[in-house]
N, C-alpha and C positions, 0 to 999 in steps of 0.2 A: 601886302602880297607883292612878290617880285619874281621875275624870270631871269636866270643867269645862264648864258650860253658858253660852252667850251667846245673846242674842236680838236680832233685827233686824226691821224692818218691811218689808213688800213689798205690792204691789197685791193679792196673794192673802190677806194677813193676816200674822200674826207668824211668823217663821221661827226655829226653835231649832237652834243648832249645838252639837253634843256632841263634845268632844275627850277621848279616852281616851289617857292616857299611861302607859306601863309604867315599870318601875324603871330601864331602860337609857336612858330619854328618848325612845324611839321612840313615835310616836303616830299615831292615826287620827282624822280629823274627819268627823262624820256630820251630815246635815241632815234636818230634818223635811220639807223640800220634796222630795218624791219618794223619801223614805227613802234619800237618796243618800250616797255616799262623796265628800267634797269635798277630802280631803287624806290622804296617807299618808306620814309622814316616817320613813325608815329609813336605817341606815348603809350606806356603801360598804365596800370591803375595808380602808380606812384609818380607818374609824369616823366619817367625815364624813356628817352627816345631810343628806338632801335629800327634797323632796316628789316622789314618783314617780307621782302621779296628776294628770292635767290638770284644771284648775279655773279659776274666774273670780274676779276681785277684788271682786265685789259679790255678796252672797248672792242678791239678786233676779235676777241675770243667768241663773240656772238656770231661770227660768220660760220655758217654751216655747222653750228653746234647741234649735237644729237637731240638734246632736250627741247630745242626751239624756245629757249627761256625768254619769257616776257614779250615775245614778238607777235605780230599779226601775220599768221600764215595765210597763203592764198595762191592761186585764185580760189581754190576749194580746200578749206581746212578739213582735217580728218581724212578718212580713207574712201577711195573709189575702187571698186572691185576690178581686179585685173587691168586697171588703167584704161578702161574702155567705157564710153557712154555714147549715146546718140541724141541728136536734136533734129527733129523733122526728117528722120530717116537717114541722116548723114552721120557716119560713125567718126568718132574722134579718139585718138590714141595718145596716152600720157606716159611719162616716164614711170617705170616700176622701181620704187625706192623703199618699199616696206613689205618684205616677203614677196608675194605675187601681186601686190597691190600698189596703187599710187597713194601717196600721203602728203598732205599739206601743200599741194600745188607743185610738188616736184623739187628736185635739188636746187633749182634756182628760183624757187617760189618767192613770194613777197617778203618772207622772213629773211631772205638773203639778198635783198636789194636795198640800196640807199634811196630813201624817199626825200623829196623836197620838203623844206621846213619853212613855216611861217608862224611867227608869234602874233597873238591877237590879244590886245590889252595886256594885263599883268598876271593873268591866270590861265591862259588858254594857248595850246600849241596845236597847229594844224599841219599834218603830214599828207602829202599828195604823191601819188605814183601813177604813171601811165603804163599799163600792161598792153603791149602791142599784140595785134591779131596774130595768132599762132604761137605766142610765147608759151613754152611748156605744153604745147599742143592744144591750148584752149582757143576757141574762136572769138573774134570780135576785139576791137580796140576798147579796152576797159579803163576808165579813169576812176581811181579809188582815192577816197579821202578818209583819214582817221584823225578825228579831232578829240583831244583830251582837255578837260577842264578840271582844275583842282580848286576846292572850296575852302573857306575858313572853317568848315565843319568836318574837314578831312574826308571829303567825298571826291572820288576820282570818277568822272563821267567820260566814257568813251563812246563817241558817235561814229558809226561806220557807214559810209555812203559809197555808192558806185553807180555809174551809168555806162552804157555800151552802145556801139553802133551796129551790132549784129547779135542775134540770139546767142546766149552763152549760159553758163552756170556759175553761181557765186555762193560762197559760204565763208564768212569771215568771223573771226573771234580774236580773243587775246589769250596768250599761252603763258601768263605769269604763274610762277610757283610761289605759294605763300607758306611761310612759317611764322606764325604770330608770336612765337617766343623770341624771334630774331633769327636772321638767316644763318647764323653760325651755331644754332642751338641743337642741331641733331634732329632726330626723328619727329615727325608730326603725327605718329600713330596714336598719341594720346590726345590730340585735338578732337573736339566734338564737332560733328557735322550734322546739320538738319537740312533737308531739301523738300520743297513743295513738289514732290514727284512720286506718285503712287504707281508708276509704270516705268519700265526700262526696255532697252532693245537688246535681246539676246543676239549673240554672234556665232559665226563658225570659228574654226580654230585659227583662221587668219585675221580675226577680229572685224569681219564684215558682217553687218546685221543680216539676219536671216529673213527679215521682213515682219517677224512676229513682234507684237507689242504686248509685253507680259506684265502681270502684276508683281510688285515687289513683296507683297505680303507673304510672310512665312519664309522668306529667303534672306541671305546675307546682303542683298541689294536694298534692303529696307532702311532708309534714313528719314522716314517721315516723322520720327521723333529724334531728338538729339542722341547721337551715339558716337562713341569713340571710333575713329577711323580704323584703328587696329583690332577692334573687338572681333570682327568676323573675317578679317582679310586673309587669314590662312585656313579658312573653313574648307571642309571637303565638298567643294562646289565647283563644278566644271568651269564656269565662267571665270572664276578667280584663279584657277590653275593655268588657264590659257596665257594670261598676261602677267602672272606673278603678283597679282593684286588687282586693284580697281583700275580699269581703263575702259570705261563703258559710258554709253549715252543714256541719260534719263529723260523721260518725256515730262515736260513741265505741265502741271495741273493748271487748268483755267487759261491756257494759252489763247490769246486772240491777237491777230496780226496788228502790230502797232501799239499794243497795250503794254506799258511798262509795269512790271510787278516784281515784288521781292520774291526770290526763288530759293535762296540758300543762306544759311548762317553758319559760319565757322567760328569756333571759340577755343581759346587757349586759357584754361583755368589758372595756370601758374602766373601768367603775366596779367591776366584780366582783359587782354585784347580780344576784340570781336571783329568779324568782317561780315557785313551783310551784302549780298549780291542781288542786284535787280537787273532785269533785262526785258526786252521785247521779243527775244528769240524763243523758239519752240522747244529747244533741248539744252541739256548740260552734259558735256563730256567731263567726267571727273577722273583725273589721272593722278595716282598717288606716288608718282616719281619712282616707279618700280625699277627703272634702269638708269638712275642718276649717277651711279658710281662710274668714275672714269671721265666725267665731263670736265671742262676746263677749270683751272684753279679758281676758287671762290673769291668774291670781292673782299673777304676778310683774310685771304691768304691760305685758306685751308682746302680740304677736299670734301666735296659732298658725297654722302652715301645714299644708297637706295632708301626711299621713303623720307628724305629730309625736307620735302616740300610737297604740296598738293596743288594741282592746277584745277580750277573750276572754269571750264571753257564753255561759255554760253554760245550756242551756235545752232545751225540747222542740223538735220540728221545725217550721219555718215551714209555714204553710198546712195544718197537721195536721187541722183540722176538716173539710177537703175532701179528705183523702188517707187512705182507709181502711187502706192498707198501712203508714202511719206509726203510731208509738205514740200512743194516743188521749189527747187533752187534756181529755176530758170529766170533769167532776166532778159527782157526784150528791149529793143530800141524804143525810146520814148518813155520807158519806165525808170524808176529810181529805186535802187536798193538802199534801204536805210534801217539800221538796227542800233539799239542802245544797250550798253553794258555799264552798270554803275557799281563801283566798289566803295562801300561806306565803312570806314574804320572807326571803332569806338573802344571804350575801356570801362 
């Protein structure tokens, strides 16, 4: 196992790329820009390596990219209705950057910041960022740590931690797009997805949850058994019409705070590659890359099209600061936010 560091310049400052390679030659590349995953090279059933994460050929292309590819958005991933929430009766106002709503912590959210980098041993990289009180409208000085560990078994474990000096809201995830056939292979609509989630969160037309927690049974939202992503994506179903595909949060069955459990399996039958996702989080936002066309030039020099990757974003519920019936995203001084997401690659 070894870690190799390279550096490049960008309008935001120097970007550090960290590539961790295990003894089999499988590797992951991480970026200090947004504490992001920029590449994951793993074997297919014949041992052929391919990069299974969508990425760009220029490290600076990750700055303010629409897809938020591979990065850790924050301080609050996903949407907050109308960019407003309150804590203890005090109202806070956020930037509106997604229709009438706030998305992913705003235009200068964590995904568009350069984090400090520290290597730990030969298989772990720790990124740290201090989000100042008032940054993007959020209260409290928040210290955030994203720690990635790559194993000999091709498991990438992401531990997300945060502490604050004033009450605030926090929701962190990773926004990598996966294509298990290889990032240059086109559509993922033939990938099969299975989720440990028998309920989902319906939304309004601006993709803010209504507050209802609905069963998936009998709807195109049912992935409780393995199903091709594309099977129902164009069904006559209002939720799928709103976002031109899947961009919704599923409620994880059996959630217990702090409990790590496997929650999703993605499979590409052509290559034989599989991805098992485990997490301590209560929800999964699955986004099928419905608006990928027009993003920066790909790492292989091509252009991505819509549906060329799927993001499985383990996280708290969207708009939770405004939904008392959702798991609370509040973080108080003296408390520690700590969540785990594990991506296990096989073939």
